[in-house]
C-alpha positions in Angstrom: -0.8 -83.1 -57.7 1.8 -83.0 -55.0 5.1 -81.1 -55.2 6.9 -84.4 -55.5 4.8 -85.6 -58.4 5.1 -82.2 -60.1 8.9 -82.4 -59.8 9.0 -85.9 -61.2 6.8 -84.8 -64.1 9.1 -81.8 -64.8 12.2 -84.1 -64.6 10.7 -86.5 -67.1 9.9 -83.7 -69.5 13.5 -82.4 -69.3 14.9 -85.9 -69.9 12.6 -86.2 -73.0 13.8 -82.8 -74.3 17.5 -83.7 -73.7 17.0 -87.0 -75.5 15.4 -85.3 -78.4 18.2 -82.7 -78.6 20.9 -85.4 -78.6 19.3 -87.1 -81.5 19.9 -84.0 -83.7 22.9 -84.2 -85.9 26.1 -82.5 -84.7 26.5 -80.5 -88.0 23.9 -79.0 -90.3 24.4 -77.9 -94.0 24.4 -74.1 -94.4 21.7 -74.4 -97.0 19.3 -76.0 -94.5 19.8 -73.3 -91.9 19.5 -70.6 -94.6 16.2 -72.1 -95.8 14.9 -72.4 -92.2 15.8 -68.8 -91.5 14.5 -67.5 -94.8 17.7 -65.9 -96.0 20.0 -66.6 -98.9 23.0 -68.9 -98.5 25.3 -66.1 -99.4 23.8 -63.9 -96.7 24.3 -66.6 -94.1 27.9 -67.3 -95.4 28.6 -63.6 -95.0 27.4 -63.7 -91.4 29.5 -66.7 -90.6 32.6 -65.0 -92.0 31.9 -61.7 -90.3 34.0 -62.6 -87.3 31.1 -63.4 -84.9 31.5 -67.1 -85.5 34.6 -69.1 -85.0 35.8 -71.4 -87.8 36.1 -75.1 -86.9 34.0 -74.5 -83.8 30.8 -72.9 -85.1 31.2 -73.9 -88.7 33.6 -75.9 -90.9 34.2 -76.7 -94.5 33.4 -80.2 -95.6 34.6 -80.4 -99.1 32.9 -77.5 -100.9 30.0 -77.3 -98.3 29.9 -75.3 -95.2 28.5 -77.2 -92.2 27.2 -75.3 -89.1 27.6 -76.7 -85.6 24.5 -77.6 -83.7 25.6 -75.3 -80.9 25.7 -72.3 -83.3 22.3 -72.7 -84.8 20.4 -71.0 -82.0 22.7 -68.0 -82.2 22.1 -67.8 -86.0 18.4 -68.0 -85.6 18.3 -65.2 -83.0 20.3 -62.8 -85.3 18.4 -60.3 -87.3 18.4 -60.7 -91.0 
């Protein structure tokens, strides 16, 4: 495989990853992220309100539900429990 073919292959993979990422919803329910991380909803709520995350940017209230921004999910997943 030539360098050019390799670069084209890498570019195609990156386009695929980008397209898959863009298909994710912009906001996720707190309960879904808590379940994925294996912590309680209350624990995650406490982390969000601790000051490390910015309201209306990283999370927002939608009625009586807390929704978490897609951009904040990786930071939440990296945090220790």
